[in-house]
BAPA-934678 format. One record per residue (C-alpha): residue number from 1; residue in one letter; chain; x, y, z. Coordinates in pm, whole numbers, always signed. Each point is the difference from the previous one (the first is absolute). Layout:
BEGIN
NODE     i   aa   ch       px       py       pz
NODE   NUM    a    A        X        Y        Z
...
This chain:
BEGIN
NODE     i   aa   ch       px       py       pz
NODE     1    m    A     +438      -44     -644
NODE     2    m    A     +336     +114     +129
NODE     3    k    A     +202     -221     +225
NODE     4    l    A      -27     +114     +356
NODE     5    q    A     +262      -20     +275
NODE     6    r    A     -191      -44     +321
NODE     7    g    A     +176      +95     +322
NODE     8    a    A      -77     -121     +354
NODE     9    a    A     -350      +56     +138
NODE    10    p    A      -57     +295     +224
NODE    11    d    A      +56      -91     +366
NODE    12    f    A     -358      +55     +100
NODE    13    l    A     -114     -248     -260
NODE    14    k    A     +267     -264      +87
NODE    15    e    A     -123      +20     +363
NODE    16    n    A     -376      -29      -79
NODE    17    y    A      -66     -161     -337
NODE    18    k    A      -60     -356     +130
NODE    19    q    A     -244     +102     +267
NODE    20    w    A     -188     +243     -224
NODE    21    g    A      -21     -273     -268
NODE    22    k    A     -133     -254     +244
NODE    23    d    A     -256     +251     +137
NODE    24    y    A     -127      +70     -355
NODE    25    e    A       -4     -363      -85
NODE    26    q    A     -214      -67     +311
NODE    27    m    A     -241     +275      -87
NODE    28    r    A      -36     -153     -352
NODE    29    l    A      -63     -343     +150
NODE    30    a    A     -269     +139     +232
NODE    31    n    A     -156     +210     -276
NODE    32    p    A     +115      -61     -362
NODE    33    s    A     -155     +325     -117
NODE    34    t    A     +217     +208     +247
NODE    35    r    A     +150     +293     -184
NODE    36    f    A     +372      +71      +40
NODE    37    n    A      +98     +314     +176
NODE    38    w    A     +364      +80      +61
NODE    39    r    A     +108       -5     +362
NODE    40    s    A     +143     +302     +167
NODE    41    y    A     +337      +16     +162
NODE    42    a    A      +91     +294     +233
NODE    43    g    A     -330     +156     -105
NODE    44    v    A      +74       -5     -374
NODE    45    p    A     -155     -236     -251
NODE    46    v    A     +261     -257     -102
NODE    47    d    A      -59      +58     -377
NODE    48    k    A      +85     +365      +42
NODE    49    q    A     +323      -95     +176
NODE    50    l    A      +85     -264     -265
NODE    51    k    A      -40     +219     -297
NODE    52    s    A     +316     +195      +61
NODE    53    s    A     +200     -320      +24
NODE    54    l    A     -159     -152     -310
NODE    55    n    A      +37     +334     -182
NODE    56    a    A     +377      -14      +61
NODE    57    i    A       +6     -350     -172
NODE    58    t    A     -191     +113     -308
NODE    59    k    A     +109     +370      -20
NODE    60    n    A     -370      +90       -3
NODE    61    h    A      -85     -230     -293
NODE    62    c    A     -262     -275      -16
NODE    63    s    A     +174     -336      +84
NODE    64    y    A     -184     -161     -291
NODE    65    c    A      -55     +238     -289
NODE    66    d    A     +267     +251     +113
NODE    67    g    A     -248     +296      -39
NODE    68    f    A     +143     +321     +152
NODE    69    p    A      -56     +204     +209
NODE    70    l    A     -239     -179     +233
NODE    71    g    A     -248     +225     +175
NODE    72    t    A      -23     +231     -292
NODE    73    t    A     -114     -210     -299
NODE    74    s    A     -139     -281     +226
NODE    75    l    A      -62      -58     +361
NODE    76    e    A     +292     -155     +186
NODE    77    t    A     -120     -341     +131
NODE    78    i    A     +159     -304     +159
NODE    79    d    A      -59     -325     -173
NODE    80    h    A      +14     -334     +182
NODE    81    f    A     +176     -220     -257
NODE    82    r    A     -159     -307     +149
NODE    83    p    A     -351     +142      +64
NODE    84    k    A      -87      +49     +358
NODE    85    s    A     -342     -146      -57
NODE    86    k    A     +162     -335      -86
NODE    87    y    A     +307      +26     +216
NODE    88    p    A     -107     +217     +300
NODE    89    c    A     +307     -108     +205
NODE    90    l    A     +221     +178     -263
NODE    91    a    A     -184     +329      +26
NODE    92    y    A     +290     +168     +175
NODE    93    v    A     +291     -198     -139
NODE    94    w    A     +267     +239     -151
NODE    95    h    A      +82     -188     -308
NODE    96    n    A     -372      -34      -84
NODE    97    l    A      -65     +378      -16
NODE    98    f    A      +51     +208     -309
NODE    99    l    A      -62     +365      -78
NODE   100    c    A     -220      +21     -307
NODE   101    c    A     -236     +212     -206
NODE   102    t    A     -378      -39      +15
NODE   103    v    A       -8     -121     -356
NODE   104    c    A     +220     -297      +81
NODE   105    q    A     -175      -55     +330
NODE   106    q    A     -343       -7     -163
NODE   107    a    A     +122     -226     -279
NODE   108    k    A     +154     -250     +231
NODE   109    r    A     -256       -7     +281
NODE   110    d    A      +29     -330     +181
NODE   111    t    A     +178     -187     -283
NODE   112    f    A     +294     -212     +107
NODE   113    d    A     +189     -288     -169
NODE   114    k    A     +362     -108      +41
NODE   115    k    A      +39      +96     -371
NODE   116    l    A      -40     +366      +88
NODE   117    l    A     +331     +175      -23
NODE   118    k    A     +122     +173     +313
NODE   119    p    A     +238     +298      -60
NODE   120    d    A     +199      -39     +326
NODE   121    v    A     +106     -360      -66
NODE   122    q    A     +383      -21      -29
NODE   123    a    A       -6     -175     -338
NODE   124    y    A     -261     +228     -162
NODE   125    q    A     +123     +205     -296
NODE   126    f    A     -242     +181     -228
NODE   127    h    A     +171     -101     -320
NODE   128    t    A       +4     -367      +92
NODE   129    y    A     -376       -4      -23
NODE   130    f    A     -113     +289     -214
NODE   131    t    A      +68     +190     -311
NODE   132    v    A     -120     +345      -94
NODE   133    n    A     -140     +136     -328
NODE   134    y    A     +162     +341      -43
NODE   135    s    A     -247      +89     -282
NODE   136    n    A     -324      -43     +191
NODE   137    g    A      +88      -36     +376
NODE   138    e    A     -118     -356      +45
NODE   139    i    A     +168     -255     +228
NODE   140    a    A      +15     -367     -112
NODE   141    a    A     +145     -320     +130
NODE   142    n    A     +370      -32     -100
NODE   143    p    A       +1     -256     -301
NODE   144    a    A     +352     -108     +108
NODE   145    a    A     -126     -106     +352
NODE   146    s    A     -103     -352      +85
NODE   147    s    A     -368      -94      -47
NODE   148    t    A      -40      +10     +381
NODE   149    d    A     +149     +350      +16
NODE   150    q    A     -218     +123     -291
NODE   151    d    A     -303     -138     +169
NODE   152    r    A      +95     +186     +323
NODE   153    a    A      +49     +321     -197
NODE   154    n    A     -332      -25     -180
NODE   155    f    A     -174      -80     +323
NODE   156    t    A     +157     +302     +168
NODE   157    i    A      -83     +231     -296
NODE   158    n    A     -362     -112      +30
NODE   159    v    A      -28      +12     +374
NODE   160    f    A     +117     +362      +20
NODE   161    g    A     -168     +100     -332
NODE   162    l    A     +330     +135     -131
NODE   163    n    A     -121      +18     -359
NODE   164    k    A     -354     +121      +69
NODE   165    p    A     -106     +290     -222
NODE   166    g    A     +186     +318      +77
NODE   167    r    A     +290     -162     +189
NODE   168    p    A     +219      -79     -307
NODE   169    e    A      -62     +346     -134
NODE   170    s    A     +102     +151     +331
NODE   171    r    A     +326     -196       -1
NODE   172    f    A      +70     +104     -358
NODE   173    r    A      -54     +369      +80
NODE   174    e    A     +222      -23     +306
NODE   175    y    A     +271     -165     -214
NODE   176    c    A      -11     +281     -250
NODE   177    l    A      +24     +262     +277
NODE   178    f    A     +300     -181     +142
NODE   179    q    A     +165      -10     -336
NODE   180    l    A      -56     +373      -48
NODE   181    a    A     +128      +87     +350
NODE   182    g    A     +343     -153      -72
NODE   183    k    A     +256      -34     +281
NODE   184    s    A     -124     +303     +191
NODE   185    v    A     -253     -199     +201
NODE   186    h    A      +13     -310     +230
NODE   187    i    A     -182     -314     -112
NODE   188    d    A     -179      -17     +350
NODE   189    d    A     -193     +315     -107
NODE   190    f    A     -186     -198     -263
NODE   191    s    A     -267     -260       +4
NODE   192    y    A      +69     -346     -152
NODE   193    r    A     +371       +2      +58
NODE   194    f    A      +29     -369     -130
NODE   195    f    A      -94     +152     -338
NODE   196    m    A     +293     +241       -1
NODE   197    i    A     +276     -245      +75
């Protein structure tokens, strides 16, 4: 999970997020089984408009596993960090929206706990919480971190399924390709950038 620098929300979202969140919250109160559908703004679904802004933040990588490129190896989805089913008023809050792959989205589902690491928090740094095993591609909690930070790292690894079968192997293969490529390529052209630095 790379650290993300989140810019300001798009203007149309700043102007409408509170009302749209309240509207969705009211719909959920009236009927808890109401399915979420993105609102439209200027005739275009909001998620379609947000993807370009979120893409600029992640450089077309998943916000959580750093898989790349989204839309090719996985669908490009928008995750609600605090799930919209539990926090409907946050459904359109800019700092609650993350571009992610379908694998991370399906692993996380509606899970939320304050322990879950958020990649756009100012103090977040990958190596504070995690270590990488360059021989097999696995991610683990940093043994030098506090017990609280290790707990948060392990919780995050489990929620996003970061060490589920196939994922460590994929990171290891990408690391080998990066090593073979040398300085002729840019790190943003690879998945799992946190594994390369």
